[in-house]
All heavy atoms as a GROMACS GRO file, in nm:
protein
  621
    1MET      N    1   0.085  -0.118   0.000
    1MET     CA    2   0.000   0.000   0.000
    1MET      C    3   0.089   0.123   0.000
    1MET      O    4   0.205   0.115   0.038
    1MET     CB    5  -0.094  -0.002   0.121
    1MET     CG    6  -0.030   0.035   0.251
    1MET     SD    7  -0.149   0.040   0.383
    1MET     CE    8  -0.038   0.043   0.520
    2GLN      N    9   0.034   0.232  -0.043
    2GLN     CA   10   0.112   0.355  -0.053
    2GLN      C   11   0.070   0.457   0.052
    2GLN      O   12  -0.050   0.476   0.077
    2GLN     CB   13   0.098   0.417  -0.191
    2GLN     CG   14   0.196   0.529  -0.216
    2GLN     CD   15   0.187   0.576  -0.359
    2GLN    OE1   16   0.100   0.654  -0.393
    2GLN    NE2   17   0.278   0.527  -0.441
    3VAL      N   18   0.169   0.519   0.115
    3VAL     CA   19   0.147   0.631   0.209
    3VAL      C   20   0.234   0.747   0.158
    3VAL      O   21   0.323   0.730   0.076
    3VAL     CB   22   0.185   0.592   0.355
    3VAL    CG1   23   0.095   0.481   0.405
    3VAL    CG2   24   0.330   0.555   0.367
    4THR      N   25   0.203   0.865   0.210
    4THR     CA   26   0.282   0.984   0.176
    4THR      C   27   0.368   1.019   0.297
    4THR      O   28   0.317   1.017   0.411
    4THR     CB   29   0.192   1.101   0.140
    4THR    OG1   30   0.113   1.065   0.027
    4THR    CG2   31   0.272   1.224   0.105
    5VAL      N   32   0.494   1.049   0.272
    5VAL     CA   33   0.588   1.073   0.382
    5VAL      C   34   0.648   1.213   0.369
    5VAL      O   35   0.686   1.254   0.257
    5VAL     CB   36   0.700   0.969   0.382
    5VAL    CG1   37   0.799   0.996   0.494
    5VAL    CG2   38   0.642   0.830   0.394
    6LYS      N   39   0.657   1.282   0.480
    6LYS     CA   40   0.729   1.410   0.488
    6LYS      C   41   0.841   1.390   0.589
    6LYS      O   42   0.816   1.350   0.701
    6LYS     CB   43   0.638   1.524   0.528
    6LYS     CG   44   0.539   1.560   0.421
    6LYS     CD   45   0.466   1.688   0.454
    6LYS     CE   46   0.373   1.724   0.338
    6LYS     NZ   47   0.310   1.854   0.359
    7LEU      N   48   0.963   1.419   0.543
    7LEU     CA   49   1.081   1.406   0.629
    7LEU      C   50   1.124   1.546   0.669
    7LEU      O   51   1.124   1.638   0.588
    7LEU     CB   52   1.193   1.335   0.553
    7LEU     CG   53   1.160   1.195   0.502
    7LEU    CD1   54   1.275   1.141   0.419
    7LEU    CD2   55   1.128   1.102   0.618
    8HIS      N   56   1.166   1.561   0.794
    8HIS     CA   57   1.202   1.690   0.846
    8HIS      C   58   1.350   1.694   0.888
    8HIS      O   59   1.407   1.595   0.930
    8HIS     CB   60   1.112   1.726   0.965
    8HIS     CG   61   0.969   1.739   0.924
    8HIS    ND1   62   0.918   1.859   0.876
    8HIS    CD2   63   0.870   1.649   0.914
    8HIS    CE1   64   0.790   1.840   0.845
    8HIS    NE2   65   0.758   1.714   0.867
    9ALA      N   66   1.408   1.814   0.872
    9ALA     CA   67   1.545   1.844   0.913
    9ALA      C   68   1.643   1.743   0.852
    9ALA      O   69   1.637   1.718   0.733
    9ALA     CB   70   1.554   1.851   1.064
   10ILE      N   71   1.730   1.685   0.935
   10ILE     CA   72   1.836   1.597   0.882
   10ILE      C   73   1.781   1.470   0.818
   10ILE      O   74   1.853   1.405   0.743
   10ILE     CB   75   1.940   1.560   0.992
   10ILE    CG1   76   1.876   1.478   1.103
   10ILE    CG2   77   2.009   1.684   1.044
   10ILE    CD1   78   1.974   1.414   1.197
   11LEU      N   79   1.657   1.434   0.844
   11LEU     CA   80   1.601   1.315   0.782
   11LEU      C   81   1.579   1.331   0.633
   11LEU      O   82   1.568   1.235   0.560
   11LEU     CB   83   1.471   1.275   0.852
   11LEU     CG   84   1.484   1.235   0.999
   11LEU    CD1   85   1.348   1.195   1.053
   11LEU    CD2   86   1.584   1.126   1.020
   12ARG      N   87   1.578   1.457   0.586
   12ARG     CA   88   1.560   1.480   0.443
   12ARG      C   89   1.672   1.418   0.358
   12ARG      O   90   1.651   1.392   0.242
   12ARG     CB   91   1.552   1.632   0.415
   12ARG     CG   92   1.424   1.691   0.465
   12ARG     CD   93   1.412   1.836   0.424
   12ARG     NE   94   1.290   1.894   0.474
   12ARG     CZ   95   1.281   1.998   0.553
   12ARG    NH1   96   1.392   2.064   0.589
   12ARG    NH2   97   1.165   2.042   0.594
   13ARG      N   98   1.784   1.395   0.418
   13ARG     CA   99   1.893   1.333   0.341
   13ARG      C  100   1.860   1.190   0.298
   13ARG      O  101   1.930   1.134   0.215
   13ARG     CB  102   2.024   1.336   0.421
   13ARG     CG  103   2.029   1.237   0.536
   13ARG     CD  104   2.162   1.234   0.601
   13ARG     NE  105   2.167   1.341   0.701
   13ARG     CZ  106   2.248   1.341   0.806
   13ARG    NH1  107   2.333   1.243   0.824
   13ARG    NH2  108   2.246   1.437   0.891
   14TYR      N  109   1.756   1.133   0.353
   14TYR     CA  110   1.714   0.996   0.318
   14TYR      C  111   1.613   0.991   0.205
   14TYR      O  112   1.568   0.883   0.168
   14TYR     CB  113   1.662   0.922   0.441
   14TYR     CG  114   1.772   0.896   0.541
   14TYR    CD1  115   1.797   0.986   0.645
   14TYR    CD2  116   1.856   0.786   0.527
   14TYR    CE1  117   1.899   0.964   0.733
   14TYR    CE2  118   1.960   0.763   0.617
   14TYR     CZ  119   1.982   0.854   0.720
   14TYR     OH  120   2.085   0.830   0.806
   15ARG      N  121   1.580   1.108   0.148
   15ARG     CA  122   1.495   1.108   0.030
   15ARG      C  123   1.572   1.043  -0.085
   15ARG      O  124   1.693   1.062  -0.097
   15ARG     CB  125   1.457   1.250  -0.010
   15ARG     CG  126   1.362   1.317   0.087
   15ARG     CD  127   1.321   1.453   0.039
   15ARG     NE  128   1.437   1.540   0.035
   15ARG     CZ  129   1.433   1.672   0.040
   15ARG    NH1  130   1.318   1.734   0.045
   15ARG    NH2  131   1.543   1.744   0.038
   16PRO      N  132   1.504   0.972  -0.172
   16PRO     CA  133   1.571   0.917  -0.289
   16PRO      C  134   1.634   1.030  -0.374
   16PRO      O  135   1.584   1.143  -0.376
   16PRO     CB  136   1.460   0.847  -0.368
   16PRO     CG  137   1.356   0.818  -0.263
   16PRO     CD  138   1.363   0.930  -0.164
   17ALA      N  139   1.741   0.998  -0.441
   17ALA     CA  140   1.814   1.096  -0.524
   17ALA      C  141   1.718   1.162  -0.623
   17ALA      O  142   1.636   1.096  -0.685
   17ALA     CB  143   1.927   1.029  -0.600
   18GLY      N  144   1.729   1.295  -0.630
   18GLY     CA  145   1.649   1.370  -0.725
   18GLY      C  146   1.509   1.404  -0.676
   18GLY      O  147   1.437   1.477  -0.743
   19ILE      N  148   1.469   1.354  -0.560
   19ILE     CA  149   1.336   1.382  -0.506
   19ILE      C  150   1.348   1.503  -0.413
   19ILE      O  151   1.422   1.500  -0.316
   19ILE     CB  152   1.279   1.262  -0.427
   19ILE    CG1  153   1.268   1.139  -0.516
   19ILE    CG2  154   1.147   1.299  -0.362
   19ILE    CD1  155   1.164   1.150  -0.624
   20ARG      N  156   1.274   1.608  -0.444
   20ARG     CA  157   1.276   1.727  -0.361
   20ARG      C  158   1.137   1.759  -0.308
   20ARG      O  159   1.120   1.845  -0.226
   20ARG     CB  160   1.332   1.846  -0.438
   20ARG     CG  161   1.476   1.819  -0.484
   20ARG     CD  162   1.538   1.936  -0.553
   20ARG     NE  163   1.570   2.051  -0.472
   20ARG     CZ  164   1.662   2.057  -0.375
   20ARG    NH1  165   1.729   1.950  -0.345
   20ARG    NH2  166   1.686   2.170  -0.312
   21ASP      N  167   1.040   1.686  -0.355
   21ASP     CA  168   0.902   1.710  -0.315
   21ASP      C  169   0.883   1.674  -0.168
   21ASP      O  170   0.940   1.578  -0.118
   21ASP     CB  171   0.808   1.626  -0.400
   21ASP     CG  172   0.660   1.653  -0.372
   21ASP    OD1  173   0.629   1.764  -0.324
   21ASP    OD2  174   0.579   1.564  -0.396
   22GLU      N  175   0.804   1.753  -0.098
   22GLU     CA  176   0.781   1.726   0.043
   22GLU      C  177   0.685   1.610   0.065
   22GLU      O  178   0.677   1.555   0.172
   22GLU     CB  179   0.724   1.852   0.111
   22GLU     CG  180   0.831   1.957   0.133
   22GLU     CD  181   0.941   1.910   0.227
   22GLU    OE1  182   0.913   1.850   0.332
   22GLU    OE2  183   1.057   1.934   0.192
   23GLY      N  184   0.608   1.572  -0.035
   23GLY     CA  185   0.517   1.458  -0.022
   23GLY      C  186   0.572   1.340  -0.098
   23GLY      O  187   0.548   1.323  -0.214
   24LEU      N  188   0.648   1.256  -0.028
   24LEU     CA  189   0.717   1.144  -0.090
   24LEU      C  190   0.629   1.018  -0.083
   24LEU      O  191   0.594   0.974   0.027
   24LEU     CB  192   0.850   1.122  -0.013
   24LEU     CG  193   0.934   1.001  -0.047
   24LEU    CD1  194   0.988   1.012  -0.188
   24LEU    CD2  195   1.047   0.993   0.052
   25PRO      N  196   0.590   0.960  -0.196
   25PRO     CA  197   0.512   0.837  -0.190
   25PRO      C  198   0.602   0.720  -0.156
   25PRO      O  199   0.711   0.706  -0.210
   25PRO     CB  200   0.457   0.823  -0.333
   25PRO     CG  201   0.549   0.902  -0.419
   25PRO     CD  202   0.610   1.009  -0.332
   26VAL      N  203   0.558   0.638  -0.060
   26VAL     CA  204   0.638   0.524  -0.016
   26VAL      C  205   0.546   0.401  -0.008
   26VAL      O  206   0.436   0.409   0.045
   26VAL     CB  207   0.703   0.550   0.123
   26VAL    CG1  208   0.773   0.425   0.176
   26VAL    CG2  209   0.800   0.666   0.114
   27GLU      N  210   0.592   0.292  -0.062
   27GLU     CA  211   0.521   0.164  -0.056
   27GLU      C  212   0.560   0.091   0.070
   27GLU      O  213   0.678   0.076   0.100
   27GLU     CB  214   0.552   0.077  -0.178
   27GLU     CG  215   0.490   0.121  -0.306
   27GLU     CD  216   0.338   0.103  -0.309
   27GLU    OE1  217   0.288   0.005  -0.248
   27GLU    OE2  218   0.270   0.187  -0.371
   28VAL      N  219   0.460   0.048   0.147
   28VAL     CA  220   0.483  -0.034   0.267
   28VAL      C  221   0.385  -0.152   0.258
   28VAL      O  222   0.288  -0.148   0.186
   28VAL     CB  223   0.460   0.046   0.399
   28VAL    CG1  224   0.563   0.156   0.412
   28VAL    CG2  225   0.321   0.102   0.407
   29PRO      N  226   0.415  -0.257   0.335
   29PRO     CA  227   0.323  -0.374   0.333
   29PRO      C  228   0.185  -0.338   0.387
   29PRO      O  229   0.171  -0.242   0.463
   29PRO     CB  230   0.391  -0.474   0.426
   29PRO     CG  231   0.528  -0.423   0.454
   29PRO     CD  232   0.528  -0.277   0.425
   30GLU      N  233   0.084  -0.415   0.350
   30GLU     CA  234  -0.046  -0.400   0.414
   30GLU      C  235  -0.027  -0.411   0.562
   30GLU      O  236   0.056  -0.489   0.610
   30GLU     CB  237  -0.143  -0.508   0.365
   30GLU     CG  238  -0.189  -0.491   0.222
   30GLU     CD  239  -0.268  -0.364   0.197
   30GLU    OE1  240  -0.352  -0.327   0.282
   30GLU    OE2  241  -0.245  -0.300   0.094
   31ASN      N  242  -0.101  -0.332   0.639
   31ASN     CA  243  -0.084  -0.324   0.786
   31ASN      C  244   0.054  -0.276   0.825
   31ASN      O  245   0.104  -0.309   0.933
   31ASN     CB  246  -0.116  -0.459   0.851
   31ASN     CG  247  -0.256  -0.506   0.822
   31ASN    OD1  248  -0.350  -0.427   0.830
   31ASN    ND2  249  -0.268  -0.630   0.781
   32GLY      N  250   0.117  -0.200   0.736
   32GLY     CA  251   0.250  -0.144   0.765
   32GLY      C  252   0.244  -0.038   0.874
   32GLY      O  253   0.135   0.006   0.916
   33THR      N  254   0.361   0.000   0.921
   33THR     CA  255   0.375   0.098   1.027
   33THR      C  256   0.480   0.202   0.987
   33THR      O  257   0.553   0.183   0.891
   33THR     CB  258   0.420   0.031   1.158
   33THR    OG1  259   0.553  -0.023   1.136
   33THR    CG2  260   0.327  -0.082   1.200
   34PRO      N  261   0.492   0.311   1.063
   34PRO     CA  262   0.601   0.405   1.036
   34PRO      C  263   0.739   0.336   1.044
   34PRO      O  264   0.834   0.379   0.976
   34PRO     CB  265   0.582   0.510   1.143
   34PRO     CG  266   0.435   0.513   1.166
   34PRO     CD  267   0.396   0.368   1.160
   35ARG      N  268   0.751   0.232   1.122
   35ARG     CA  269   0.877   0.154   1.126
   35ARG      C  270   0.909   0.100   0.986
   35ARG      O  271   1.023   0.099   0.943
   35ARG     CB  272   0.860   0.041   1.228
   35ARG     CG  273   0.986  -0.039   1.252
   35ARG     CD  274   0.962  -0.148   1.355
   35ARG     NE  275   0.911  -0.094   1.482
   35ARG     CZ  276   0.989  -0.053   1.582
   35ARG    NH1  277   1.119  -0.061   1.571
   35ARG    NH2  278   0.936  -0.008   1.692
   36ASP      N  279   0.806   0.054   0.915
   36ASP     CA  280   0.823   0.005   0.777
   36ASP      C  281   0.863   0.117   0.682
   36ASP      O  282   0.941   0.098   0.589
   36ASP     CB  283   0.697  -0.064   0.728
   36ASP     CG  284   0.666  -0.190   0.806
   36ASP    OD1  285   0.754  -0.272   0.827
   36ASP    OD2  286   0.547  -0.202   0.847
   37VAL      N  287   0.808   0.237   0.706
   37VAL     CA  288   0.843   0.353   0.626
   37VAL      C  289   0.991   0.382   0.643
   37VAL      O  290   1.066   0.401   0.545
   37VAL     CB  291   0.759   0.477   0.666
   37VAL    CG1  292   0.816   0.602   0.602
   37VAL    CG2  293   0.614   0.458   0.629
   38ALA      N  294   1.038   0.384   0.768
   38ALA     CA  295   1.180   0.409   0.795
   38ALA      C  296   1.267   0.305   0.726
   38ALA      O  297   1.369   0.338   0.665
   38ALA     CB  298   1.204   0.411   0.945
   39ALA      N  299   1.227   0.179   0.734
   39ALA     CA  300   1.305   0.071   0.671
   39ALA      C  301   1.309   0.090   0.520
   39ALA      O  302   1.416   0.073   0.458
   39ALA     CB  303   1.246  -0.064   0.708
   40ALA      N  304   1.196   0.126   0.459
   40ALA     CA  305   1.190   0.143   0.314
   40ALA      C  306   1.283   0.256   0.268
   40ALA      O  307   1.337   0.251   0.157
   40ALA     CB  308   1.047   0.175   0.269
   41LEU      N  309   1.302   0.357   0.353
   41LEU     CA  310   1.386   0.472   0.315
   41LEU      C  311   1.528   0.460   0.370
   41LEU      O  312   1.612   0.546   0.345
   41LEU     CB  313   1.322   0.601   0.365
   41LEU     CG  314   1.188   0.636   0.299
   41LEU    CD1  315   1.126   0.756   0.367
   41LEU    CD2  316   1.206   0.660   0.150
   42GLY      N  317   1.557   0.354   0.447
   42GLY     CA  318   1.692   0.335   0.501
   42GLY      C  319   1.725   0.426   0.615
   42GLY      O  320   1.842   0.460   0.640
   43ILE      N  321   1.624   0.473   0.689
   43ILE     CA  322   1.646   0.564   0.800
   43ILE      C  323   1.668   0.486   0.928
   43ILE      O  324   1.582   0.407   0.969
   43ILE     CB  325   1.525   0.658   0.822
   43ILE    CG1  326   1.497   0.740   0.693
   43ILE    CG2  327   1.548   0.751   0.939
   43ILE    CD1  328   1.368   0.820   0.697
   44PRO      N  329   1.783   0.502   0.995
   44PRO     CA  330   1.805   0.435   1.123
   44PRO      C  331   1.702   0.481   1.225
   44PRO      O  332   1.676   0.600   1.240
   44PRO     CB  333   1.947   0.480   1.164
   44PRO     CG  334   2.011   0.526   1.036
   44PRO     CD  335   1.898   0.581   0.952
   45LEU      N  336   1.645   0.388   1.298
   45LEU     CA  337   1.539   0.418   1.394
   45LEU      C  338   1.586   0.516   1.501
   45LEU      O  339   1.507   0.596   1.551
   45LEU     CB  340   1.483   0.292   1.456
   45LEU     CG  341   1.413   0.198   1.359
   45LEU    CD1  342   1.365   0.074   1.434
   45LEU    CD2  343   1.296   0.266   1.291
   46GLU      N  344   1.714   0.512   1.537
   46GLU     CA  345   1.762   0.600   1.643
   46GLU      C  346   1.760   0.746   1.599
   46GLU      O  347   1.773   0.837   1.684
   46GLU     CB  348   1.902   0.559   1.693
   46GLU     CG  349   2.008   0.559   1.588
   46GLU     CD  350   2.026   0.428   1.514
   46GLU    OE1  351   1.939   0.338   1.523
   46GLU    OE2  352   2.127   0.416   1.445
   47LEU      N  353   1.744   0.772   1.471
   47LEU     CA  354   1.738   0.911   1.422
   47LEU      C  355   1.593   0.967   1.428
   47LEU      O  356   1.573   1.085   1.401
   47LEU     CB  357   1.791   0.922   1.281
   47LEU     CG  358   1.942   0.901   1.263
   47LEU    CD1  359   1.979   0.920   1.117
   47LEU    CD2  360   2.021   0.992   1.353
   48ILE      N  361   1.496   0.881   1.457
   48ILE     CA  362   1.358   0.926   1.458
   48ILE      C  363   1.313   0.952   1.602
   48ILE      O  364   1.317   0.865   1.687
   48ILE     CB  365   1.265   0.822   1.393
   48ILE    CG1  366   1.308   0.800   1.248
   48ILE    CG2  367   1.119   0.867   1.402
   48ILE    CD1  368   1.237   0.687   1.179
   49HIS      N  369   1.276   1.078   1.626
   49HIS     CA  370   1.237   1.119   1.762
   49HIS      C  371   1.086   1.132   1.774
   49HIS      O  372   1.029   1.105   1.880
   49HIS     CB  373   1.306   1.251   1.799
   49HIS     CG  374   1.264   1.302   1.932
   49HIS    ND1  375   1.310   1.244   2.050
   49HIS    CD2  376   1.184   1.404   1.968
   49HIS    CE1  377   1.259   1.311   2.152
   49HIS    NE2  378   1.181   1.408   2.104
   50ALA      N  379   1.021   1.177   1.670
   50ALA     CA  380   0.876   1.200   1.673
   50ALA      C  381   0.813   1.151   1.542
   50ALA      O  382   0.872   1.163   1.435
   50ALA     CB  383   0.843   1.346   1.695
   51VAL      N  384   0.693   1.096   1.557
   51VAL     CA  385   0.617   1.044   1.443
   51VAL      C  386   0.476   1.102   1.451
   51VAL      O  387   0.414   1.104   1.559
   51VAL     CB  388   0.608   0.889   1.449
   51VAL    CG1  389   0.522   0.837   1.336
   51VAL    CG2  390   0.747   0.826   1.449
   52PHE      N  391   0.427   1.148   1.338
   52PHE     CA  392   0.288   1.194   1.329
   52PHE      C  393   0.225   1.121   1.211
   52PHE      O  394   0.286   1.109   1.105
   52PHE     CB  395   0.280   1.344   1.308
   52PHE     CG  396   0.313   1.422   1.432
   52PHE    CD1  397   0.443   1.442   1.471
   52PHE    CD2  398   0.209   1.475   1.509
   52PHE    CE1  399   0.472   1.514   1.586
   52PHE    CE2  400   0.239   1.546   1.624
   52PHE     CZ  401   0.370   1.565   1.664
   53VAL      N  402   0.102   1.078   1.229
   53VAL     CA  403   0.024   1.016   1.121
   53VAL      C  404  -0.104   1.098   1.108
   53VAL      O  405  -0.179   1.112   1.205
   53VAL     CB  406  -0.008   0.868   1.153
   53VAL    CG1  407  -0.099   0.811   1.044
   53VAL    CG2  408   0.121   0.786   1.162
   54ASN      N  409  -0.122   1.156   0.991
   54ASN     CA  410  -0.239   1.242   0.966
   54ASN      C  411  -0.250   1.352   1.072
   54ASN      O  412  -0.357   1.377   1.126
   54ASN     CB  413  -0.366   1.160   0.956
   54ASN     CG  414  -0.359   1.059   0.843
   54ASN    OD1  415  -0.302   1.088   0.738
   54ASN    ND2  416  -0.415   0.942   0.867
   55GLU      N  417  -0.134   1.412   1.103
   55GLU     CA  418  -0.126   1.526   1.196
   55GLU      C  419  -0.153   1.490   1.343
   55GLU      O  420  -0.170   1.580   1.426
   55GLU     CB  421  -0.214   1.642   1.150
   55GLU     CG  422  -0.188   1.688   1.010
   55GLU     CD  423  -0.042   1.731   0.978
   55GLU    OE1  424   0.029   1.774   1.071
   55GLU    OE2  425  -0.001   1.717   0.863
   56THR      N  426  -0.158   1.360   1.375
   56THR     CA  427  -0.177   1.316   1.514
   56THR      C  428  -0.051   1.244   1.557
   56THR      O  429   0.002   1.160   1.485
   56THR     CB  430  -0.299   1.220   1.523
   56THR    OG1  431  -0.415   1.288   1.479
   56THR    CG2  432  -0.318   1.171   1.664
   57GLN      N  433  -0.003   1.276   1.680
   57GLN     CA  434   0.116   1.212   1.730
   57GLN      C  435   0.096   1.062   1.733
   57GLN      O  436  -0.010   1.012   1.772
   57GLN     CB  437   0.155   1.264   1.867
   57GLN     CG  438   0.293   1.218   1.908
   57GLN     CD  439   0.346   1.294   2.029
   57GLN    OE1  440   0.277   1.374   2.089
   57GLN    NE2  441   0.471   1.270   2.061
   58ALA      N  442   0.199   0.988   1.691
   58ALA     CA  443   0.189   0.841   1.679
   58ALA      C  444   0.321   0.779   1.727
   58ALA      O  445   0.408   0.851   1.781
   58ALA     CB  446   0.161   0.805   1.533
   59THR      N  447   0.334   0.650   1.706
   59THR     CA  448   0.458   0.580   1.739
   59THR      C  449   0.506   0.508   1.612
   59THR      O  450   0.437   0.502   1.511
   59THR     CB  451   0.439   0.475   1.849
   59THR    OG1  452   0.360   0.366   1.796
   59THR    CG2  453   0.370   0.534   1.972
   60LEU      N  454   0.624   0.450   1.623
   60LEU     CA  455   0.677   0.372   1.509
   60LEU      C  456   0.592   0.250   1.480
   60LEU      O  457   0.604   0.191   1.372
   60LEU     CB  458   0.822   0.334   1.537
   60LEU     CG  459   0.924   0.444   1.527
   60LEU    CD1  460   1.058   0.399   1.579
   60LEU    CD2  461   0.937   0.492   1.381
   61ASP      N  462   0.509   0.209   1.574
   61ASP     CA  463   0.428   0.088   1.557
   61ASP      C  464   0.280   0.117   1.531
   61ASP      O  465   0.198   0.026   1.533
   61ASP     CB  466   0.443  -0.003   1.680
   61ASP     CG  467   0.587  -0.051   1.695
   61ASP    OD1  468   0.644  -0.096   1.593
   61ASP    OD2  469   0.643  -0.044   1.804
   62THR      N  470   0.247   0.243   1.505
   62THR     CA  471   0.108   0.276   1.473
   62THR      C  472   0.070   0.216   1.336
   62THR      O  473   0.141   0.237   1.238
   62THR     CB  474   0.093   0.431   1.467
   62THR    OG1  475   0.121   0.485   1.597
   62THR    CG2  476  -0.048   0.472   1.423
   63PRO      N  477  -0.040   0.142   1.328
   63PRO     CA  478  -0.082   0.086   1.200
   63PRO      C  479  -0.118   0.197   1.101
   63PRO      O  480  -0.180   0.297   1.139
   63PRO     CB  481  -0.206   0.002   1.236
   63PRO     CG  482  -0.197  -0.019   1.383
   63PRO     CD  483  -0.127   0.100   1.439
   64LEU      N  484  -0.079   0.175   0.977
   64LEU     CA  485  -0.107   0.273   0.871
   64LEU      C  486  -0.216   0.219   0.779
   64LEU      O  487  -0.235   0.098   0.767
   64LEU     CB  488   0.018   0.300   0.790
   64LEU     CG  489   0.136   0.360   0.868
   64LEU    CD1  490   0.258   0.368   0.777
   64LEU    CD2  491   0.099   0.497   0.924
   65ARG      N  492  -0.284   0.314   0.711
   65ARG     CA  493  -0.384   0.280   0.611
   65ARG      C  494  -0.340   0.347   0.480
   65ARG      O  495  -0.270   0.447   0.481
   65ARG     CB  496  -0.519   0.330   0.652
   65ARG     CG  497  -0.572   0.256   0.775
   65ARG     CD  498  -0.707   0.298   0.815
   65ARG     NE  499  -0.700   0.437   0.862
   65ARG     CZ  500  -0.801   0.516   0.887
   65ARG    NH1  501  -0.924   0.471   0.869
   65ARG    NH2  502  -0.785   0.639   0.927
   66PRO      N  503  -0.385   0.294   0.368
   66PRO     CA  504  -0.349   0.355   0.240
   66PRO      C  505  -0.384   0.504   0.238
   66PRO      O  506  -0.490   0.544   0.286
   66PRO     CB  507  -0.434   0.276   0.138
   66PRO     CG  508  -0.461   0.147   0.203
   66PRO     CD  509  -0.472   0.178   0.351
   67GLY      N  510  -0.291   0.583   0.188
   67GLY     CA  511  -0.312   0.727   0.177
   67GLY      C  512  -0.275   0.809   0.300
   67GLY      O  513  -0.284   0.932   0.295
   68ASP      N  514  -0.237   0.743   0.408
   68ASP     CA  515  -0.200   0.818   0.528
   68ASP      C  516  -0.081   0.911   0.500
   68ASP      O  517   0.005   0.880   0.416
   68ASP     CB  518  -0.161   0.722   0.643
   68ASP     CG  519  -0.281   0.667   0.719
   68ASP    OD1  520  -0.394   0.713   0.696
   68ASP    OD2  521  -0.260   0.575   0.801
   69LEU      N  522  -0.074   1.018   0.577
   69LEU     CA  523   0.039   1.110   0.574
   69LEU      C  524   0.123   1.082   0.700
   69LEU      O  525   0.074   1.094   0.810
   69LEU     CB  526  -0.007   1.255   0.576
   69LEU     CG  527   0.104   1.360   0.593
   69LEU    CD1  528   0.204   1.353   0.476
   69LEU    CD2  529   0.044   1.497   0.607
   70VAL      N  530   0.249   1.043   0.675
   70VAL     CA  531   0.342   1.011   0.784
   70VAL      C  532   0.451   1.118   0.787
   70VAL      O  533   0.514   1.142   0.683
   70VAL     CB  534   0.407   0.871   0.763
   70VAL    CG1  535   0.505   0.839   0.873
   70VAL    CG2  536   0.300   0.763   0.751
   71ARG      N  537   0.469   1.181   0.903
   71ARG     CA  538   0.573   1.281   0.917
   71ARG      C  539   0.673   1.229   1.020
   71ARG      O  540   0.636   1.188   1.129
   71ARG     CB  541   0.514   1.412   0.966
   71ARG     CG  542   0.422   1.474   0.860
   71ARG     CD  543   0.348   1.593   0.911
   71ARG     NE  544   0.442   1.698   0.946
   71ARG     CZ  545   0.426   1.826   0.915
   71ARG    NH1  546   0.322   1.864   0.846
   71ARG    NH2  547   0.514   1.914   0.951
   72LEU      N  548   0.802   1.232   0.982
   72LEU     CA  549   0.908   1.184   1.071
   72LEU      C  550   1.002   1.300   1.108
   72LEU      O  551   1.044   1.374   1.018
   72LEU     CB  552   0.988   1.074   1.002
   72LEU     CG  553   0.908   0.949   0.957
   72LEU    CD1  554   0.996   0.853   0.883
   72LEU    CD2  555   0.840   0.883   1.075
   73PHE      N  556   1.032   1.310   1.237
   73PHE     CA  557   1.116   1.417   1.288
   73PHE      C  558   1.236   1.360   1.362
   73PHE      O  559   1.219   1.265   1.441
   73PHE     CB  560   1.038   1.506   1.386
   73PHE     CG  561   0.927   1.582   1.324
   73PHE    CD1  562   0.802   1.525   1.305
   73PHE    CD2  563   0.945   1.715   1.285
   73PHE    CE1  564   0.697   1.596   1.251
   73PHE    CE2  565   0.841   1.787   1.232
   73PHE     CZ  566   0.716   1.729   1.212
   74PRO      N  567   1.355   1.420   1.346
   74PRO     CA  568   1.469   1.378   1.426
   74PRO      C  569   1.466   1.450   1.562
   74PRO      O  570   1.382   1.538   1.583
   74PRO     CB  571   1.588   1.430   1.343
   74PRO     CG  572   1.534   1.555   1.284
   74PRO     CD  573   1.389   1.523   1.251
   75PRO      N  574   1.556   1.411   1.654
   75PRO     CA  575   1.563   1.487   1.780
   75PRO      C  576   1.599   1.634   1.750
   75PRO      O  577   1.670   1.663   1.654
   75PRO     CB  578   1.680   1.421   1.855
   75PRO     CG  579   1.696   1.289   1.789
   75PRO     CD  580   1.651   1.304   1.648
   76VAL      N  581   1.546   1.724   1.830
   76VAL     CA  582   1.574   1.866   1.815
   76VAL      C  583   1.705   1.894   1.890
   76VAL      O  584   1.724   1.852   2.002
   76VAL     CB  585   1.459   1.949   1.874
   76VAL    CG1  586   1.494   2.098   1.866
   76VAL    CG2  587   1.330   1.921   1.799
   77VAL      N  588   1.794   1.966   1.821
   77VAL     CA  589   1.922   2.000   1.880
   77VAL      C  590   1.935   2.150   1.878
   77VAL      O  591   1.891   2.217   1.786
   77VAL     CB  592   2.036   1.934   1.799
   77VAL    CG1  593   2.170   1.971   1.860
   77VAL    CG2  594   2.020   1.785   1.792
   78GLY      N  595   2.002   2.203   1.979
   78GLY     CA  596   2.025   2.346   1.980
   78GLY      C  597   1.974   2.405   2.109
   78GLY      O  598   1.932   2.337   2.202
   79GLY      N  599   1.971   2.535   2.114
   79GLY     CA  600   1.921   2.602   2.232
   79GLY      C  601   1.977   2.742   2.241
   79GLY      O  602   2.048   2.790   2.153
   80GLY      N  603   1.946   2.804   2.350
   80GLY     CA  604   1.992   2.942   2.373
   80GLY      C  605   2.133   2.948   2.422
   80GLY      O  606   2.199   2.846   2.447
   81GLU      N  607   2.181   3.067   2.436
   81GLU     CA  608   2.317   3.087   2.486
   81GLU      C  609   2.322   3.064   2.638
   81GLU      O  610   2.224   3.086   2.707
   81GLU     CB  611   2.362   3.232   2.457
   81GLU     CG  612   2.372   3.260   2.313
   81GLU     CD  613   2.414   3.404   2.286
   81GLU    OE1  614   2.479   3.462   2.371
   81GLU    OE2  615   2.381   3.454   2.177
   82SER      N  616   2.436   3.019   2.684
   82SER     CA  617   2.453   2.997   2.829
   82SER      C  618   2.498   3.122   2.897
   82SER      O  619   2.569   3.202   2.849
   82SER     CB  620   2.558   2.890   2.852
   82SER     OG  621   2.526   2.773   2.786
   0.00000   0.00000   0.00000
């Protein structure tokens, strides 16, 4: 089944070559999860800090349905001056 994926910050480097569109179509197995999305794109799980499915916070094991929008975020780094 196909879902649409948006990668944020450093995770964008895992887009296939030549793909710049923010809505990346990804094939995952029926009853797939965001974990399957990460595997399909070669993203190490330790780089994923937050997952949203259809704008709702989710986990790597949230079941997906055809056409879902999956957003993957890395850990946030940075901060103010000390």
